[in-house]
C-alpha positions, 0 to 999 in steps of 0.5 A, a space after each residue: 481542517 482536512 485538505 479538500 480532495 480535487 474532482 479528479 482525485 475523488 474519482 480515481 479514489 473511487 473509481 480504484 475502490 470499485 476496482 477492488 470490490 469486485 469477486 473475481 479480483 478478491 478471488 485473485 488477490 485474496 484478502 490482502 490486496 498487496 505482494 505478500 499478504 499478512 507476512 509483509 504487514 507483519 514485517 512492516 508493522 514490527 520495522 515500525 517499532 510502535 509500543 502497545 496500545 498506540 492509535 494507527 491509521 490504515 489508509 486504504 484499509 480494505 477488508 481490514 485484515 491488517 488492522 485485525 493484525 494490528 490488534 490482534 498480533 501487536 497490541 494497537 489499536 487501529 482505525 481503518 479508512 477506505 473509500 470503497 462502502 463494501 470493502 468497509 462492510 466485510 471489514 465491520 463483519 469480520 471485526 465483529 467476529 474477531 473482537 480482539 480490540 474494538 476497531 473502526 472503520 470509516 469511508 473517506 480517501 487519503 487526500 481528505 482524512 476525516 480526522 482533527 490534527 495530531 489524532 495518531 501516533 502512527 500511519 499505515 499505507 499498503 499498496 495504495 500510495 501509487 494509486 493516488 491521484 495526488 501524491 503530495 496531498 496525500 503525504 501532507 494530510 499523512 503529517 497533518 493527522 500524526 502527531 510530532 514523532 509520528 511514523 508512517 509505515 509504507 509498502 509499495 511497488 516501486 519503479 525504477 526504469 520504464 515500463 512496456 506501454 502494453 504492460 503498464 495499460 493492462 497491469 496497471 489497475 491491479 498492480 500499483 504501477 500506474 503511478 509507482 515511483 522510484 524509491 528516492 521518488 518516495 523519499 523525496 515525496 515524504 521529505 518533502 512532506 517534512 519527514 525523515 527517512 527511518 528504514 528502507 528494505 526491499 521485498 524481492 521475492 513478493 512480486 514474483 510470487 504475487 506473479 507465480 500465484 495469479 497464474 496459477 489461479 488463472 489456471 483454475 477454471 472457477 477464476 478463470 470464468 470470473 476474469 473472462 466474464 469481466 468488463 474492461 480488461 481488453 485480453 484474454 487469459 492467454 495475454 494474461 498469463 504472457 503479460 505476467 510471464 514478462 511482469 515476474 521477469 521484471 520483477 525478478 530483474 529488479 525493474 519492478 520492485 515492492 518495498 517497506 519503507 518507514 517514516 518518522 515526523 519531526 525527529 531524527 531516526 535513532 541509530 538502532 532502527 535506520 537501515 538504508 540499503 542500497 539497490 543495484 538499481 536505486 541509490 537509496 537517500 538517508 537524509 541523516 548523511 546530508 544527501 538530501 
């Protein structure tokens, strides 16, 4: 049976889902609610080395952009899961407009996946794990619904060092830094859940480009009005641009990173696909060498 999510986890998931439902957030971030957009999603899926027709669970699928990409470009059989019914309505409508293969979209949270054990060959989770209140529970659920030898494709923020308090407070809800781990922290999380590290790739340009794109969009009148009317932000547009300048610098110097990782359940990674690339700010662990 799925692990039961605690009350705080459910509340956090609902809060995060409601944030991404807002029109001004969608205008700023587009259909892919993560740095790098569809291009980075394609690199993540390709790095997982999946054959056609396997079942893939897209956790926190948003409006289904990556799920449709998996079906259309990679001939996979995706199922999308999201906590937001508004996002799922958009995902289902767009899937019907682009009927490559039938895509099932379901409402739920990562800490209580509504699927039997061993239901999927792969799990994808993009820029969402860092927003989960109980990340070990989510990793355990990923392991539960995966078949033996299944793989996880993960992209997310990684933070190496301390972030300024004001930057974290303001940008955390929409840049996934609130619960972001270090690269080693993510690897340890999945090692503890019974996985092996297959691949790690840094995406240094994704965050810098995101900051630049957000600043450009904030300069447009329509988006500016939406952001100015959004409740609970606690800052004006001038402050927002200043914070984005600082965030851009943190991305440029490696304090905040965006990375792609692939983990495998219960099997050693083929030598041809293992690519653990050390960063100047973080050592990366390859369990195949016995370092963890």
